[in-house]
TORLO-535739 format. One record per residue: residue in one letter; y, x, z of N, C-alpha, C in turn. Coordinates in steps of 0.2 Angstrom, whole numbers, padded with zeros to 4 digits, always signed. Atoms other than C-alpha are relative to their C-alpha. Last residue first. Layout:
BEGIN
AYXZYXZYXZ
...
//
This chain:
BEGIN
X+0001+0004+0006+0632+0663+0362+0002+0003-0007
X+0007-0002+0003+0631+0676+0375-0001-0004-0006
X-0001-0007+0004+0650+0675+0379-0007+0002-0003
X-0001+0001+0007+0646+0657+0384+0001+0006-0004
X+0006-0001+0004+0638+0663+0400+0001-0002-0007
X+0002-0007+0001+0655+0667+0408-0006+0000-0004
X+0008+0002+0000+0662+0649+0405-0003+0007-0001
X+0003-0003+0006+0680+0654+0409-0008+0000+0001
X+0001+0004+0006+0687+0641+0420-0003+0003-0006
X+0005+0005-0001+0683+0651+0436-0001-0005-0006
X-0002+0006-0004+0693+0665+0429-0005-0005+0001
X+0000+0006+0004+0685+0682+0424+0002-0006+0005
X-0007+0003+0002+0691+0697+0434+0000-0007-0004
X-0003-0004+0004+0676+0709+0436+0007-0003-0003
X-0002-0006-0004+0670+0700+0452+0004+0005-0005
X-0005+0002-0004+0669+0684+0442+0003+0006+0004
X-0006+0002+0004+0659+0692+0428+0006-0002+0004
X-0003-0007+0002+0648+0700+0441+0006-0001-0004
X-0003-0003-0005+0645+0683+0449+0004+0007-0002
X-0007+0003-0002+0642+0675+0433+0003+0003+0005
X-0004-0001+0006+0628+0687+0428+0007-0003+0001
X-0002-0007-0001+0621+0686+0446+0005+0002-0006
X-0004+0000-0006+0620+0667+0444+0003+0007+0001
X-0006+0003+0002+0612+0669+0427+0006+0000+0005
X-0003-0005+0004+0599+0680+0434+0006-0002-0003
X-0003-0006-0005+0596+0668+0448+0003+0005-0004
X-0007+0002-0003+0595+0654+0435+0002+0005+0005
X-0005+0000+0005+0581+0663+0426+0007-0002+0002
X-0002-0007+0002+0572+0666+0442+0005+0001-0005
X-0004-0003-0006+0573+0648+0447+0002+0007-0001
X-0007+0002+0001+0566+0643+0430+0005+0002+0005
X-0003-0002+0006+0551+0653+0432+0007-0001-0001
X-0002-0007-0001+0549+0649+0450+0002+0003-0006
X-0005+0000-0005+0549+0630+0447+0002+0008+0001
X-0006+0001+0003+0539+0631+0430+0006+0001+0005
X-0003-0007+0002+0524+0638+0439+0007+0000-0003
X-0005-0002-0005+0521+0621+0447+0003+0006-0002
X-0005+0004+0000+0512+0614+0432+0006+0002+0004
X-0003-0001+0007+0501+0629+0430+0006-0005-0001
X-0004-0006+0000+0498+0628+0449+0003+0002-0007
X-0007+0002-0001+0492+0611+0447+0004+0005+0000
X-0003-0002-0007+0476+0618+0440+0007-0002+0000
X-0003-0006+0001+0470+0608+0424+0003+0002+0007
X+0004-0005-0004+0457+0594+0426+0003+0007-0001
X+0000-0006+0004+0467+0584+0413-0005+0005+0002
X+0002+0002+0007+0464+0567+0421-0001+0006-0005
X+0006+0004+0001+0464+0571+0439-0002-0001-0007
X-0002+0007+0002+0475+0586+0440-0006-0004-0002
X+0000+0000+0008+0468+0601+0449+0002-0008-0001
X+0002+0006+0003+0471+0605+0468+0000+0001-0008
X+0007-0001+0002+0472+0623+0475-0003-0006-0004
X+0003+0007+0001+0490+0625+0478-0007+0001-0003
X+0005+0002-0005+0494+0642+0485-0003-0006-0001
X+0005-0004-0001+0502+0651+0470-0005-0002+0006
X+0004+0000+0006+0513+0637+0464-0006+0005+0001
X+0004+0006+0002+0519+0633+0481-0004+0000-0006
X+0005+0001-0006+0524+0651+0486-0004-0006-0001
X+0005-0004+0001+0532+0653+0469-0005-0001+0005
X+0004+0003+0006+0542+0637+0471-0006+0005-0002
X+0005+0005-0002+0546+0643+0489-0003-0003-0006
X+0005-0002-0005+0553+0659+0483-0005-0005+0002
X+0004-0005+0004+0562+0653+0467-0006+0002+0005
X+0004+0004+0005+0570+0638+0476-0006+0004-0003
X+0004+0004-0004+0576+0649+0490-0005-0004-0004
X+0005-0005-0003+0583+0662+0478-0005-0004+0004
X+0005-0001+0005+0591+0647+0469-0005+0005+0002
X+0005+0005+0001+0599+0641+0484-0005+0001-0005
X+0004+0000-0006+0607+0658+0488-0006-0006+0000
X+0005-0005+0000+0612+0660+0470-0004+0000+0006
X+0005+0002+0005+0621+0643+0471-0005+0005-0001
X+0004+0005-0003+0630+0648+0487-0006-0002-0005
X+0004-0003-0005+0635+0664+0479-0004-0005+0003
X+0006-0004+0003+0641+0656+0463-0005+0003+0005
X+0004+0005+0003+0652+0644+0473-0006+0003-0003
X+0004+0004-0005+0659+0657+0484-0005-0005-0003
X+0005-0004-0003+0663+0668+0469-0004-0003+0006
X+0005-0001+0005+0671+0654+0460-0005+0004+0003
X+0004+0006+0000+0681+0649+0475-0006+0001-0004
X+0004+0000-0007+0687+0667+0476-0004-0006+0001
X+0006-0005+0001+0691+0667+0457-0004+0000+0006
X+0005+0003+0004+0702+0651+0460-0007+0004-0001
X+0003+0005-0004+0711+0659+0474-0006-0003-0004
X+0003-0003-0005+0715+0674+0463-0004-0004+0005
X+0007-0003+0003+0719+0664+0448-0004+0003+0005
X+0002-0007-0001+0732+0655+0459-0006+0002-0003
X-0004-0004+0005+0737+0638+0452-0002+0007+0000
X-0002-0007-0003+0725+0627+0462+0002+0004-0006
X-0007+0001-0003+0724+0609+0455+0003+0007+0003
X-0005+0000+0006+0709+0613+0444+0007-0001+0002
X+0000-0007+0002+0699+0618+0460+0005+0000-0006
X-0004-0003-0005+0702+0600+0467+0002+0007-0002
X-0006+0003+0000+0696+0591+0451+0005+0004+0006
X-0005-0006+0001+0681+0603+0449+0008-0003+0001
X-0007+0003-0002+0668+0591+0456+0005+0006+0000
X-0003-0004-0005+0652+0597+0446+0007-0004+0002
X-0005+0004-0003+0638+0589+0436+0004+0004+0005
X+0002+0004-0006+0629+0602+0427+0006-0004+0003
X+0000+0008+0002+0635+0607+0410-0003-0004+0006
X-0004+0004-0005+0640+0625+0415+0001-0007-0001
X-0006+0002+0003+0632+0632+0399+0005-0004+0005
X-0003-0005+0004+0620+0643+0408+0006-0002-0004
X-0004-0005-0005+0617+0630+0421+0003+0005-0004
X-0006+0003-0002+0613+0617+0407+0004+0004+0005
X-0005+0000+0005+0601+0628+0399+0006-0003+0002
X-0002-0007+0001+0592+0632+0415+0005+0000-0005
X-0005-0002-0005+0592+0613+0419+0002+0007+0000
X-0007+0002+0002+0584+0610+0402+0005+0001+0006
X-0002-0004+0006+0569+0621+0406+0007-0002-0002
X-0002-0007-0003+0567+0612+0423+0003+0005-0005
X-0006+0000-0005+0568+0595+0415+0002+0006+0003
X-0006+0001+0004+0557+0599+0400+0006+0000+0005
X-0002-0006+0003+0544+0606+0412+0006+0000-0004
X-0002-0004-0005+0543+0590+0422+0003+0007-0003
X-0006+0002-0002+0543+0580+0406+0003+0004+0006
X-0005-0003+0005+0529+0590+0400+0007-0002+0002
X-0001-0007-0001+0519+0586+0416+0005+0003-0005
X-0004-0002-0006+0523+0568+0415+0001+0007+0001
X-0007+0001+0001+0518+0567+0397+0004+0001+0006
X-0002-0005+0004+0501+0575+0401+0008-0001-0002
X+0000-0006-0004+0497+0564+0415+0004+0005-0004
X-0005+0001-0005+0501+0548+0405+0001+0006+0004
X-0007+0000+0003+0492+0555+0390+0005-0002+0005
X-0002-0006+0001+0476+0559+0400+0007+0001-0003
X-0003-0003-0006+0474+0542+0406+0003+0007-0001
X+0003-0007+0000+0472+0534+0389+0003+0003+0006
X-0005-0005-0003+0474+0515+0390-0004+0007+0000
X+0004-0005-0004+0463+0504+0379+0005+0005+0002
X+0001+0002-0006+0471+0488+0371-0005+0004+0004
X+0007+0000+0000+0470+0494+0353-0002-0003+0007
X+0003+0003+0006+0488+0488+0350-0008+0000+0000
X-0002+0007+0002+0496+0488+0367-0003-0002-0007
X-0001+0005-0005+0488+0503+0376+0001-0007-0003
X+0007+0001-0002+0482+0514+0361+0000-0006+0006
X+0004+0003+0005+0499+0512+0353-0007-0002+0003
X-0003+0007+0001+0509+0515+0369-0004-0003-0005
X+0003+0004-0006+0497+0530+0373+0003-0007-0001
X+0008+0001+0001+0500+0537+0355-0002-0004+0006
X+0001+0005+0005+0519+0535+0357-0007-0002-0001
X-0002+0006-0003+0519+0544+0374-0001-0006-0006
X+0005+0002-0005+0509+0559+0367+0002-0007+0003
X+0006+0001+0004+0520+0560+0351-0005-0003+0005
X-0001+0006+0004+0536+0559+0361-0006-0002-0003
X+0000+0006-0004+0530+0572+0373+0001-0007-0003
X+0007+0001-0002+0525+0584+0359+0000-0006+0005
X+0004+0004+0006+0542+0581+0351-0007-0001+0002
X-0003+0007+0000+0551+0585+0368-0004-0004-0006
X+0002+0004-0005+0540+0600+0370+0002-0007+0000
X+0008+0001+0001+0543+0607+0353-0003-0004+0006
X+0001+0005+0005+0562+0604+0356-0007-0001-0002
X-0002+0006-0003+0562+0614+0372-0001-0006-0005
X+0005+0002-0005+0552+0628+0365+0001-0007+0002
X+0006+0002+0005+0564+0629+0350-0005-0003+0005
X-0002+0006+0002+0579+0630+0363-0006-0003-0004
X+0000+0005-0006+0570+0644+0372+0002-0007-0002
X+0007+0001-0001+0567+0653+0355-0001-0005+0006
X+0003+0004+0005+0585+0651+0351-0007-0002+0001
X-0003+0007-0001+0591+0657+0368-0003-0004-0006
X+0003+0003-0006+0580+0673+0366+0002-0008+0001
X+0007+0001+0002+0587+0677+0349-0004-0004+0005
X-0001+0005+0005+0605+0675+0356-0007-0002-0003
X-0001+0006-0004+0600+0686+0371+0001-0006-0005
X+0006+0002-0003+0593+0699+0359+0001-0006+0004
X+0004+0002+0005+0609+0699+0348-0007-0002+0003
X-0003+0007+0002+0620+0701+0363-0005-0003-0005
X+0002+0005-0006+0609+0715+0370+0002-0007-0002
X-0004+0000-0006+0610+0724+0353-0002-0005+0005
X-0003+0006-0002+0596+0727+0341+0004+0000+0006
//
């Protein structure tokens, strides 16, 4: 199996996990709403579980958005620059700054997730399990930032969505 085919397979698995988490969160919230307003009995663990799933979906979705360059960006100034060399230089600077911030996010996310000792009140699970999503997604985005930087150094234009070549 080629690297490209492996990456496509991994992305499909990743998207499937996101879909499953979203469905599971929907079911949990629907169950809690039914219990609260129809049966008149609140379910504490459902609030907490849906909150934790939402955190995981948000971070996992951020990775996918970064891969596809779908995060909010202000490119109107860069779009006016005609020189591909200057645009590429701006892209390198941009991805370098993003990589630096992602390294910090990953490092401090790992530190937080490994040093936290508390457990969630309703589910009684270690909060480190919830916090582990931060270094995990930070690491994935670091790898993508490195990939994008390499593509820019090899001559890709800033408009070229370098991670789309994986699709």
